[in-house]
C-alpha positions, 0 to 999 in steps of 0.5 A, a space after each residue: 353272226 347274224 349271217 350264221 344265225 339266218 344260216 341255221 333258223 332257215 335250215 330248220 324250220 325248211 328240214 322240218 317244214 320239208 320233212 311234215 309237207 312230205 309225209 302230209 302229203 303222202 298220207 294224205 287219208 289218215 292226215 284227212 281223217 285226224 284234221 276230222 278227229 282232232 275236230 278242230 274244224 268243220 268238217 266241211 273244211 277239213 278237206 281244204 285244210 289237209 290240202 293247205 295246211 301242207 302245201 303251205 309248210 312246204 312252200 316256207 321252207 322254201 320261202 324262207 331261202 330267198 333275199 329280205 324282205 322275203 324271208 322276214 315274211 316267211 319267217 312270220 308266216 312260220 311263227 304264225 302256222 308254227 301258232 296256229 299249230 300249239 294253239 290246237 295243241 293247248 285246245 286238245 290238250 285242255 279237251 283231254 282229248 285222246 288224239 295222236 299229232 299228224 306233224 310227220 305222218 302218222 303218229 298213235 303217240 297221244 298228243 302232248 304237252 310235248 308236242 306244245 313245247 316242240 312247236 316252242 322251240 321251233 316258234 323261237 326259230 321261227 322269230 330268230 329267224 325273223 330277227 335274223 332276217 331283218 337285222 341289216 346286211 354285214 356283208 359278207 356270208 358264213 365261212 365254209 366252217 362255221 356255216 359247217 358247224 352250223 348245218 350239222 347244229 340245226 340238222 340235230 335240231 330238226 332231227 330231234 323236231 321231227 322225232 319227238 314223237 319218237 322219244 314221247 315212246 321211249 321215254 314214255 312213263 307208262 307202258 
């Protein structure tokens, strides 16, 4: 069972973080501008953060696939990064800031509780991945059929996470 959980958590973190990193790298100026608009960093650090965040996300997307203990550290670091992102979102909500979340590229959807909820789901995935990666290895990996089901479920969850802004727009009552 642990092998299936670990596979699913690895897949979700890898897909979500790789997609996030790719979007930020593809639209570097937009990401840097969004960070400036959020005003959560001193202006002189915005450029460095705009470069470091997508690189950290890409690196973590790869490192969760490395065997223990590296995977454990990668899941822990992933959890830390997600916690940081959630804290920024909560701060922006408390300030009433009217900014969008550049998590998966440029967006016109203002930061909302749905973004925080998305990060809490991701934090849960990272925590489950950490627990599975740190658990004793019972030997033998997941079977092919089970792995296919887990990867399908992970793909579905990843797509929902990535599509948060689209889902917010779709189900928004303010039209």
